[in-house]
Each structure stands twice: as structure tokens, then as C-alpha cells.
C-alpha positions in Angstrom: 2.5 -3.0 7.1 2.1 0.7 6.4 3.7 2.5 3.5 6.2 5.2 4.5 6.8 6.9 1.2 4.4 9.8 1.8 4.1 10.8 -1.8 7.8 10.5 -2.6 7.8 6.9 -3.8 9.7 6.3 -7.0 8.1 4.2 -9.6 10.5 1.4 -10.6 10.3 0.8 -14.3 10.3 -2.9 -15.1 11.1 -3.4 -18.7 9.3 -6.3 -20.2 10.8 -8.9 -22.4 8.5 -7.8 -25.1 9.8 -4.2 -24.9 13.3 -5.5 -25.2 12.3 -7.5 -28.3 10.6 -4.4 -29.7 13.8 -2.5 -29.0 15.7 -5.0 -31.1 13.2 -4.8 -34.0 13.4 -1.0 -34.0 17.2 -0.9 -33.8 17.5 -3.4 -36.6 15.2 -1.4 -38.8 16.7 2.0 -37.9 20.3 0.9 -37.9 21.0 2.8 -34.7 20.1 2.5 -31.0 16.6 3.1 -29.8 16.0 5.7 -27.0 16.8 4.4 -23.5 13.4 5.7 -22.4 10.7 3.3 -23.7 8.2 6.2 -23.7 10.2 8.5 -25.9 8.8 9.0 -29.4 10.5 7.0 -32.0 9.4 9.5 -34.7 10.0 12.8 -32.8 13.4 11.6 -31.8 14.2 11.2 -35.5 15.0 7.5 -35.1 12.1 6.6 -37.5 10.1 8.6 -40.0 6.6 8.1 -41.3 7.8 6.3 -44.3 9.2 3.6 -42.1 5.9 2.9 -40.3 4.9 0.1 -42.8 8.3 -1.5 -42.5 8.1 -1.3 -38.7 4.7 -2.9 -38.6 5.8 -5.6 -41.0 8.8 -6.4 -38.8 6.6 -6.5 -35.7 4.2 -8.8 -37.5 7.0 -11.1 -38.4 8.7 -11.1 -34.9 5.5 -11.7 -33.0 3.6 -13.8 -35.5 0.6 -11.4 -35.6 -1.4 -9.5 -38.2 -1.9 -5.7 -37.7 -5.1 -4.6 -39.4 -4.7 -1.9 -42.0 -7.0 0.3 -40.0 -4.4 0.3 -37.2 -1.6 1.7 -39.3 -1.5 4.8 -37.3 1.8 6.4 -36.2 0.3 7.3 -32.8 -0.1 3.5 -32.0 3.5 2.9 -32.8 5.0 6.1 -31.5 7.1 4.6 -28.7 8.2 1.2 -27.4 5.7 1.5 -24.6 2.8 2.3 -26.9 3.7 -0.6 -29.2 3.8 -2.9 -26.2 0.4 -1.6 -25.0 -1.0 -2.1 -28.5 0.3 -5.7 -28.7 -1.1 -6.5 -25.3 -4.6 -5.6 -26.7 -4.4 -8.0 -29.6 
């Protein structure tokens, strides 16, 4: 079967269960809804600030029963739900 999209295919975003769990963690921590777009920056959107990074990582560690090394406490790795999901998939 041949594809007929000819460069106009739309990528369907499939939101993983883990991203939905991360959304819940972030919303609980922030006390307000997370961005609908899982790639939107949690920090640039104003939902979280740099002071909340440690609390975010602690909540993620608790929820997913993992340990994030101190060397990985970098806002860039936890900037969006998608980035956090990608980081967790590498552990």
C-alpha cells in the first residue's frame, strides 16, 4: 500500500500514560493546570519557577520510584512534560 499524504501528513500526538502522570504531578505542585501542549515550557509559561525545580524532581522521584542524580538537576531536562518523559525513558 502506498502513502498518499505527499508531505501533508499530520502527526498524531499520542499522549503517553507517563505524560498524563507527569501532568498530574506538575498540576499538584503548581496548583494550576499544566499547558495543554506537552512540549510547552513549564518555566517560560510561568507555571513553575526555578525555585520549584527541586520540589518537582522530588515529586517525580516519589511518583515514579526513581532517584534523579544531583548532576541531572538542570531546568533544561525538566522544561516540559515531553522533556521530562524523554529523560525518564533514559533512566
